[in-house]
TITI-161549 format. One record per residue (C-alpha): residue number from 1; residue in one letter; x negated, y negated, z. Coordinates in Angstrom, 3 decimals. Layout:
<atoms>
+-----+------+----------+----------+----------+
! pos ! code !        u !        v !        w !
+-----+------+----------+----------+----------+
! NUM !    A !        X !        Y !        Z !
...
+-----+------+----------+----------+----------+
</atoms>
This chain:
<atoms>
+-----+------+----------+----------+----------+
! pos ! code !        u !        v !        w !
+-----+------+----------+----------+----------+
!   1 !    X !   48.978 !   44.988 !    8.627 !
!   2 !    X !   49.091 !   47.481 !   11.459 !
!   3 !    X !   49.031 !   47.438 !   15.246 !
!   4 !    X !   46.087 !   47.650 !   17.590 !
!   5 !    X !   47.090 !   51.053 !   18.909 !
!   6 !    X !   44.125 !   52.553 !   17.107 !
!   7 !    X !   41.906 !   50.985 !   19.818 !
!   8 !    X !   43.300 !   53.564 !   22.256 !
!   9 !    X !   41.832 !   56.405 !   20.242 !
!  10 !    X !   38.865 !   58.250 !   21.682 !
!  11 !    X !   36.617 !   57.147 !   18.834 !
!  12 !    X !   37.299 !   53.445 !   19.310 !
!  13 !    X !   37.071 !   53.620 !   23.114 !
!  14 !    X !   33.619 !   55.214 !   22.911 !
!  15 !    X !   32.626 !   52.719 !   20.247 !
!  16 !    X !   33.720 !   49.812 !   22.474 !
!  17 !    X !   31.846 !   51.179 !   25.487 !
!  18 !    X !   28.663 !   51.508 !   23.407 !
!  19 !    X !   28.993 !   47.897 !   22.204 !
!  20 !    X !   29.523 !   46.628 !   25.767 !
!  21 !    X !   26.429 !   48.488 !   26.994 !
!  22 !    X !   24.294 !   47.259 !   24.092 !
!  23 !    X !   25.461 !   43.679 !   24.623 !
!  24 !    X !   24.751 !   43.839 !   28.345 !
!  25 !    X !   21.286 !   45.269 !   27.681 !
!  26 !    X !   20.553 !   42.504 !   25.143 !
!  27 !    X !   21.681 !   39.885 !   27.679 !
!  28 !    X !   19.456 !   41.323 !   30.422 !
!  29 !    X !   16.417 !   41.532 !   28.124 !
!  30 !    X !   17.004 !   37.975 !   26.936 !
!  31 !    X !   17.208 !   36.764 !   30.536 !
!  32 !    X !   13.991 !   38.651 !   31.322 !
!  33 !    X !   12.182 !   36.875 !   28.479 !
!  34 !    X !   13.422 !   33.464 !   29.647 !
!  35 !    X !   12.308 !   34.247 !   33.214 !
!  36 !    X !    8.877 !   35.113 !   31.817 !
!  37 !    X !    8.919 !   31.788 !   29.991 !
!  38 !    X !    9.643 !   29.983 !   33.269 !
!  39 !    X !    6.799 !   31.875 !   34.995 !
!  40 !    X !    4.418 !   30.985 !   32.166 !
!  41 !    X !    5.367 !   27.316 !   32.311 !
!  42 !    X !    4.850 !   27.303 !   36.082 !
!  43 !    X !    1.416 !   28.867 !   35.639 !
!  44 !    X !    0.545 !   26.413 !   32.876 !
!  45 !    X !    1.533 !   23.525 !   35.134 !
!  46 !    X !   -0.761 !   24.857 !   37.877 !
!  47 !    X !   -3.680 !   25.262 !   35.456 !
!  48 !    X !   -3.188 !   21.796 !   33.972 !
!  49 !    X !   -2.928 !   20.258 !   37.444 !
!  50 !    X !   -6.090 !   21.990 !   38.656 !
!  51 !    X !   -8.192 !   21.298 !   35.567 !
!  52 !    X !   -8.717 !   17.679 !   36.568 !
!  53 !    X !   -9.154 !   18.303 !   40.303 !
!  54 !    X !  -12.543 !   18.520 !   41.992 !
!  55 !    X !  -13.341 !   22.036 !   43.256 !
!  56 !    X !  -12.681 !   22.857 !   46.906 !
!  57 !    X !  -14.732 !   25.286 !   49.025 !
!  58 !    X !  -13.630 !   28.818 !   48.301 !
!  59 !    X !  -13.048 !   29.681 !   51.971 !
!  60 !    X !  -10.357 !   26.980 !   52.097 !
!  61 !    X !   -8.346 !   28.971 !   49.570 !
!  62 !    X !   -9.339 !   32.628 !   49.972 !
!  63 !    X !   -9.288 !   34.617 !   53.187 !
!  64 !    X !  -10.242 !   38.178 !   54.111 !
!  65 !    X !   -6.676 !   39.144 !   55.052 !
!  66 !    X !   -4.118 !   37.144 !   53.069 !
!  67 !    X !   -3.542 !   37.902 !   49.371 !
!  68 !    X !   -3.794 !   35.081 !   46.860 !
!  69 !    X !   -0.442 !   33.371 !   46.419 !
!  70 !    X !    1.055 !   32.566 !   43.048 !
!  71 !    X !    0.621 !   28.833 !   43.767 !
!  72 !    X !   -3.057 !   29.362 !   44.658 !
!  73 !    X !   -4.090 !   31.162 !   41.495 !
!  74 !    X !   -6.148 !   29.022 !   39.113 !
!  75 !    X !   -7.226 !   26.748 !   41.952 !
!  76 !    X !  -10.579 !   25.124 !   41.142 !
!  77 !    X !  -13.080 !   26.258 !   43.805 !
!  78 !    X !  -16.804 !   26.135 !   44.533 !
!  79 !    X !  -18.866 !   28.973 !   45.971 !
!  80 !    X !  -22.302 !   28.537 !   47.513 !
!  81 !    X !  -24.344 !   31.594 !   48.411 !
!  82 !    X !  -26.563 !   34.310 !   46.996 !
!  83 !    X !  -25.756 !   36.836 !   44.285 !
!  84 !    X !  -26.076 !   40.462 !   45.450 !
!  85 !    X !  -27.297 !   41.911 !   42.172 !
!  86 !    X !  -27.489 !   45.515 !   43.399 !
!  87 !    X !  -23.711 !   45.466 !   43.984 !
!  88 !    X !  -22.814 !   44.481 !   40.418 !
!  89 !    X !  -19.588 !   46.116 !   39.249 !
!  90 !    X !  -18.907 !   46.751 !   35.554 !
!  91 !    X !  -15.332 !   46.108 !   34.401 !
!  92 !    X !  -14.684 !   48.262 !   31.349 !
!  93 !    X !  -12.364 !   47.845 !   28.341 !
!  94 !    X !  -12.704 !   44.071 !   27.935 !
!  95 !    X !  -12.352 !   43.480 !   24.192 !
!  96 !    X !  -12.771 !   40.000 !   22.697 !
!  97 !    X !  -11.967 !   39.115 !   19.115 !
!  98 !    X !  -11.968 !   42.811 !   18.248 !
!  99 !    X !  -15.412 !   43.433 !   19.734 !
! 100 !    X !  -15.893 !   45.931 !   22.583 !
! 101 !    X !  -17.440 !   44.743 !   25.800 !
! 102 !    X !  -17.388 !   44.631 !   29.584 !
! 103 !    X !  -17.145 !   42.013 !   32.322 !
! 104 !    X !  -19.746 !   41.841 !   35.074 !
! 105 !    X !  -18.502 !   41.172 !   38.606 !
! 106 !    X !  -21.164 !   40.266 !   41.166 !
! 107 !    X !  -20.542 !   39.542 !   44.870 !
! 108 !    X !  -21.817 !   36.228 !   46.186 !
! 109 !    X !  -22.780 !   36.482 !   49.837 !
! 110 !    X !  -21.669 !   33.412 !   51.751 !
! 111 !    X !  -23.458 !   31.880 !   54.749 !
! 112 !    X !  -20.639 !   33.286 !   56.925 !
! 113 !    X !  -21.721 !   36.836 !   56.009 !
! 114 !    X !  -18.630 !   37.517 !   53.959 !
! 115 !    X !  -18.720 !   37.839 !   50.192 !
! 116 !    X !  -16.589 !   36.631 !   47.324 !
! 117 !    X !  -16.363 !   38.462 !   44.004 !
! 118 !    X !  -17.336 !   36.409 !   40.959 !
! 119 !    X !  -16.496 !   37.520 !   37.423 !
! 120 !    X !  -19.602 !   36.119 !   35.725 !
! 121 !    X !  -18.291 !   36.769 !   32.219 !
! 122 !    X !  -18.231 !   39.080 !   29.254 !
! 123 !    X !  -21.038 !   41.149 !   27.739 !
! 124 !    X !  -20.790 !   42.703 !   24.274 !
! 125 !    X !  -21.436 !   46.462 !   24.163 !
! 126 !    X !  -21.283 !   49.307 !   21.665 !
! 127 !    X !  -18.340 !   50.842 !   23.500 !
! 128 !    X !  -15.806 !   48.955 !   25.623 !
! 129 !    X !  -15.322 !   52.043 !   27.807 !
! 130 !    X !  -18.946 !   52.494 !   28.840 !
! 131 !    X !  -22.226 !   50.671 !   29.271 !
! 132 !    X !  -25.537 !   52.260 !   28.527 !
! 133 !    X !  -27.514 !   51.936 !   31.702 !
! 134 !    X !  -25.273 !   50.717 !   34.519 !
! 135 !    X !  -28.369 !   50.095 !   36.619 !
! 136 !    X !  -28.019 !   46.408 !   37.588 !
! 137 !    X !  -31.629 !   45.825 !   36.590 !
! 138 !    X !  -30.649 !   46.643 !   32.983 !
! 139 !    X !  -27.944 !   43.944 !   32.927 !
! 140 !    X !  -28.356 !   40.195 !   32.353 !
! 141 !    X !  -29.441 !   38.846 !   35.715 !
! 142 !    X !  -27.668 !   36.035 !   37.539 !
! 143 !    X !  -29.668 !   33.168 !   39.027 !
! 144 !    X !  -31.777 !   34.207 !   42.000 !
! 145 !    X !  -31.763 !   32.504 !   45.367 !
! 146 !    X !  -29.034 !   30.161 !   46.508 !
! 147 !    X !  -26.543 !   29.274 !   43.775 !
! 148 !    X !  -23.454 !   27.130 !   43.517 !
! 149 !    X !  -20.670 !   28.562 !   41.433 !
! 150 !    X !  -17.530 !   26.732 !   40.329 !
! 151 !    X !  -14.614 !   28.608 !   38.905 !
! 152 !    X !  -10.968 !   29.551 !   39.083 !
! 153 !    X !   -9.231 !   31.639 !   41.723 !
! 154 !    X !   -7.613 !   34.812 !   40.408 !
! 155 !    X !   -5.268 !   37.322 !   41.997 !
! 156 !    X !   -6.197 !   40.956 !   42.489 !
! 157 !    X !   -5.021 !   43.573 !   40.031 !
! 158 !    X !   -2.961 !   46.516 !   41.282 !
! 159 !    X !   -2.492 !   50.152 !   40.393 !
! 160 !    X !   -4.693 !   53.093 !   39.501 !
! 161 !    X !   -6.797 !   51.006 !   37.086 !
! 162 !    X !   -8.504 !   49.344 !   40.080 !
! 163 !    X !  -10.234 !   52.562 !   41.165 !
! 164 !    X !  -14.006 !   52.075 !   41.435 !
! 165 !    X !  -16.326 !   54.892 !   40.357 !
! 166 !    X !  -20.117 !   54.496 !   40.196 !
! 167 !    X !  -19.714 !   50.711 !   40.461 !
! 168 !    X !  -17.417 !   50.680 !   37.461 !
! 169 !    X !  -13.697 !   49.926 !   37.191 !
! 170 !    X !  -11.008 !   48.971 !   34.692 !
! 171 !    X !   -9.434 !   46.096 !   36.681 !
! 172 !    X !  -10.651 !   43.827 !   39.456 !
! 173 !    X !   -9.338 !   44.366 !   42.968 !
! 174 !    X !  -11.240 !   42.854 !   45.890 !
! 175 !    X !   -9.882 !   45.531 !   48.231 !
! 176 !    X !  -11.033 !   48.438 !   46.040 !
! 177 !    X !  -14.412 !   46.888 !   45.196 !
! 178 !    X !  -15.051 !   45.802 !   48.792 !
! 179 !    X !  -14.356 !   49.336 !   50.021 !
! 180 !    X !  -16.544 !   50.898 !   47.321 !
! 181 !    X !  -19.437 !   48.535 !   48.121 !
! 182 !    X !  -18.839 !   48.667 !   51.893 !
! 183 !    X !  -18.690 !   44.902 !   51.876 !
! 184 !    X !  -16.512 !   42.382 !   53.750 !
! 185 !    X !  -15.032 !   40.413 !   50.857 !
! 186 !    X !  -12.438 !   37.687 !   50.560 !
! 187 !    X !   -9.225 !   38.632 !   48.808 !
! 188 !    X !   -8.927 !   37.784 !   45.139 !
! 189 !    X !  -11.880 !   36.836 !   42.986 !
! 190 !    X !  -13.282 !   33.877 !   41.053 !
! 191 !    X !  -13.589 !   33.506 !   37.282 !
! 192 !    X !  -16.880 !   31.719 !   36.706 !
! 193 !    X !  -16.818 !   28.345 !   34.953 !
! 194 !    X !  -20.317 !   27.073 !   35.807 !
! 195 !    X !  -23.226 !   28.155 !   37.982 !
! 196 !    X !  -26.203 !   26.136 !   39.198 !
! 197 !    X !  -28.967 !   26.890 !   38.574 !
! 198 !    X !  -28.059 !   28.402 !   35.217 !
! 199 !    X !  -28.876 !   32.007 !   34.375 !
! 200 !    X !  -31.699 !   32.765 !   31.967 !
! 201 !    X !  -29.277 !   34.901 !   29.938 !
! 202 !    X !  -25.747 !   33.531 !   30.469 !
! 203 !    X !  -22.671 !   35.613 !   29.753 !
! 204 !    X !  -19.576 !   34.488 !   27.862 !
! 205 !    X !  -17.427 !   32.913 !   30.599 !
! 206 !    X !  -13.920 !   34.201 !   31.244 !
! 207 !    X !  -11.482 !   32.156 !   29.142 !
! 208 !    X !   -8.761 !   29.996 !   30.621 !
! 209 !    X !   -5.255 !   31.173 !   29.734 !
! 210 !    X !   -3.462 !   29.771 !   26.707 !
! 211 !    X !   -1.278 !   26.888 !   27.811 !
! 212 !    X !    1.450 !   27.327 !   25.204 !
! 213 !    X !    4.877 !   28.815 !   25.877 !
! 214 !    X !    4.029 !   32.075 !   24.162 !
! 215 !    X !    6.650 !   34.096 !   22.268 !
! 216 !    X !    9.099 !   34.437 !   25.168 !
! 217 !    X !   11.589 !   31.770 !   24.022 !
! 218 !    X !   12.060 !   33.304 !   20.578 !
! 219 !    X !   12.080 !   36.843 !   21.990 !
! 220 !    X !   14.876 !   35.789 !   24.347 !
! 221 !    X !   16.861 !   34.273 !   21.465 !
! 222 !    X !   16.353 !   37.436 !   19.436 !
! 223 !    X !   17.766 !   39.647 !   22.180 !
! 224 !    X !   20.787 !   37.368 !   22.610 !
! 225 !    X !   21.288 !   37.299 !   18.850 !
! 226 !    X !   21.307 !   41.114 !   18.818 !
! 227 !    X !   23.998 !   41.062 !   21.515 !
! 228 !    X !   26.069 !   38.520 !   19.575 !
! 229 !    X !   25.639 !   40.574 !   16.409 !
! 230 !    X !   26.944 !   43.694 !   18.180 !
! 231 !    X !   30.047 !   41.843 !   19.441 !
! 232 !    X !   30.659 !   40.174 !   16.073 !
! 233 !    X !   30.274 !   43.464 !   14.203 !
! 234 !    X !   32.667 !   45.227 !   16.551 !
! 235 !    X !   35.207 !   42.430 !   16.190 !
! 236 !    X !   34.951 !   42.491 !   12.413 !
! 237 !    X !   35.487 !   46.255 !   12.294 !
! 238 !    X !   38.503 !   45.932 !   14.590 !
! 239 !    X !   39.972 !   43.189 !   12.385 !
! 240 !    X !   39.282 !   45.171 !    9.232 !
! 241 !    X !   40.955 !   48.249 !   10.689 !
! 242 !    X !   43.954 !   46.230 !   11.904 !
! 243 !    X !   44.329 !   44.385 !    8.583 !
! 244 !    X !   44.124 !   47.261 !    6.186 !
! 245 !    X !   43.116 !   50.410 !    7.925 !
! 246 !    X !   46.426 !   52.382 !    7.853 !
! 247 !    X !   47.299 !   51.284 !    4.302 !
! 248 !    X !   43.839 !   52.170 !    3.120 !
! 249 !    X !   44.052 !   55.565 !    4.761 !
! 250 !    X !   47.436 !   56.177 !    3.099 !
! 251 !    X !   46.009 !   55.102 !   -0.243 !
! 252 !    X !   43.013 !   57.379 !    0.183 !
! 253 !    X !   45.239 !   60.278 !    1.132 !
! 254 !    X !   47.418 !   59.633 !   -1.952 !
! 255 !    X !   44.341 !   59.485 !   -4.160 !
! 256 !    X !   43.074 !   62.746 !   -2.665 !
! 257 !    X !   46.463 !   64.360 !   -3.334 !
! 258 !    X !   46.432 !   63.101 !   -6.914 !
! 259 !    X !   42.929 !   64.420 !   -7.467 !
! 260 !    X !   43.936 !   67.761 !   -6.003 !
! 261 !    X !   47.029 !   67.893 !   -8.214 !
! 262 !    X !   44.994 !   67.012 !  -11.301 !
! 263 !    X !   42.493 !   69.722 !  -10.425 !
! 264 !    X !   45.297 !   72.243 !   -9.963 !
! 265 !    X !   46.811 !   71.226 !  -13.311 !
! 266 !    X !   43.443 !   71.502 !  -15.012 !
! 267 !    X !   42.866 !   74.929 !  -13.467 !
! 268 !    X !   46.375 !   76.074 !  -14.526 !
! 269 !    X !   45.801 !   74.796 !  -18.071 !
! 270 !    X !   42.450 !   76.555 !  -18.231 !
! 271 !    X !   43.966 !   79.808 !  -16.987 !
! 272 !    X !   46.824 !   79.491 !  -19.496 !
! 273 !    X !   44.360 !   78.861 !  -22.312 !
! 274 !    X !   42.302 !   81.874 !  -21.310 !
! 275 !    X !   45.424 !   84.026 !  -21.099 !
! 276 !    X !   46.594 !   82.826 !  -24.528 !
! 277 !    X !   43.200 !   83.542 !  -26.071 !
! 278 !    X !   43.195 !   86.970 !  -24.511 !
! 279 !    X !   46.691 !   87.743 !  -25.867 !
! 280 !    X !   45.708 !   86.483 !  -29.296 !
! 281 !    X !   42.639 !   88.695 !  -29.288 !
! 282 !    X !   44.734 !   91.693 !  -28.260 !
! 283 !    X !   47.222 !   90.961 !  -31.068 !
! 284 !    X !   44.426 !   90.761 !  -33.635 !
! 285 !    X !   43.043 !   94.044 !  -32.353 !
! 286 !    X !   46.441 !   95.726 !  -32.715 !
! 287 !    X !   46.853 !   94.381 !  -36.251 !
! 288 !    X !   43.437 !   95.668 !  -37.211 !
! 289 !    X !   44.249 !   99.069 !  -35.725 !
! 290 !    X !   47.532 !   99.294 !  -37.644 !
! 291 !    X !   45.795 !   98.303 !  -40.898 !
! 292 !    X !   43.255 !  101.092 !  -40.462 !
! 293 !    X !   46.026 !  103.629 !  -39.738 !
! 294 !    X !   48.022 !  102.605 !  -42.848 !
! 295 !    X !   44.914 !  102.997 !  -44.944 !
+-----+------+----------+----------+----------+
</atoms>
């Protein structure tokens, strides 16, 4: 057994620093997954609580100025007004079960003059990135006249994907769509659950989120296991080096010396054999020469 002085070598110091960094990263990523699990459980609790609650008027939840809060998302609301079909917005890249498609978002004009965006559902297409004929008249029409819509409050998306071009976008943002349509809209939007009267050609309604815990718990355990594995592996290598490292190095050095000596001996023997054969050949040549001369 040796001492632990080898840990002060540059190699082991760098090795230890790398293990500490990897372990810290695994801890942070595990914590992140468990925080996501908590967020998902909070959202699931909100959805489950709201599923059995009667819908409330949308203007009691949404406003033109305040963004939708995390505790307000998935609130069950009702909207009464008139669909503005000419302002239909196509939301691209909405794939379901491997099939390409789009969502259709239509403003509902309220009696107050403001509008609320309603995601009426999903429409299968040949290409999830485009829709042949974005003219609203070519799309499945919503009910005409006054309608009552019930659905779930959703928060606005953010980022460059919310840009609206030719009444088409990749993500729903009430601010971006309201500006593109020059319409005074409430913040957030509503995922349609039911509409009365029903449309002649209904769309596939937006699905409610899965209410399971998702993979976050096991992902968090995996990251922590990776961190534990790094610490355990480092500890094992330290123990192995302390227990037999110097002796093993001495043994390896001795074996290398023995191999080198054996190689040198083999080379010397080979050279001696070659030299002996050469001398023997020279002696035979001299004898043959003398025999010829005597003859």
